[in-house]
N, C-alpha and C positions, 0 to 999 in steps of 0.2 A: 463450564466449556464458555469464557468469556468473548469465544468468536461471536456466537448468536447475536451479543451487547455493543460488537464490535461491527458486524452488522445491518441491527437497524440503526446505528448511531451514524454509518454509513447513511444509508435511504433516508434518516431525518435531517442530514445534511441538502444529499440532494432537494429533498423536495423543498426544500429551504431555498432553494438556488434558481430551482425551473418552475416555469410551470406547469398544471396536468396533463394539458397538450402539449408541453415537451416531453415529459414523461411518459407520456402514451409509448412516443418514438426510438426513445434508447432503446439501443441495442449493446453498448457494450461500457462495461466501467473499467477505467484498466487503475492499480494499486501500483503506488510502491511503499514497500515491508521492509527494512532496514532487519539484521539479523537481531541487534538489537532489542528489537521492541515487544518479544515475545510474543512475537505471532507466528502461526505455524501456521504457509498457504495451503497443506491441504484442509485444520481444518477448517480456516476461513472460508475456500471452499464448498467442503461440507454444508459452513452455518448457512449459506449462501443459500446452495441447495433448500435449507429444509424451513428458512423464512420463506424464500419464494412457494414451494409446495404448504406447508401450513400458514402464509399470511395472506397468501396472492399478490404479495408487492412483488415488483417486475418481471414477471410471466416476459419468456422469449428471452431476456437480458444474458447474457455470457460476463463474466467478472473474470477478469484478466489480472494476473499477480505476479511482480515483478522482482524477485529478492534481492534487497542491494545487500552488499558486503560491508565490512567494519572500513573505513579509513579511517589515519589518523593523521595527523599534523605537527612533526614534530617543533619545539617549541624553541631547540638550540639552529638548528638548522634550516627547518623549514621544507622539510622535503615532507614530499607526501605520498604515508604507506598504505599496504592496503593489510589486516590485522589474518593470520590461520590462526586458529588451534588457540584463539584467543592472546596469546602474546603480545600484548599490549607496548610495543618496540622500534622507532625507526628502523627499514630495513638500511639507511645510509648511513644513518653514524650508530644503530646498535642501540640508542640512548632508551630507557624508558618512556613511554610517552603517553598522559590519558587522553589528550584534546584529541574528541571524534568527531570528526567533521560529517561523516556519514556513517550510517547503519540505527538510528535513531527513527527514523521516520517509520508513520502509518498517515500514504498522501494517497489524497486521489489525482492519479497524472490525469490523467485524461477523461474523457466522458463520448461515445459517438453517438449520433441520432439517424437514425433515417428518413429517408428525402419525407419534405411535406407531403401530405394526401391535395391532386391539387384541387381546388374550388372549383 
């Protein structure tokens, strides 16, 4: 299950970007995952829960996964099309295209924190 290693990579990225105090206030992680990224959102959610439980990281933090469709841009007419059923063709002129402009992502899109405790 490569989703566990992805969750660990996400955790490492956040640990590099934020202080321990900031991570203690982390409440929500929002990811954007493209259909071509070879990541199953449900399995990623399960892996996140397993890492939370097994490693004690990010207790109380929720993970939201937004699945992004595949978009291509036609090299001939410049039209952007959403790809359905993996038929890589322009919806405007019907020409085949492999110019993917969205769908490969696995991004930490947003993180949310609780208000700091008053001192």
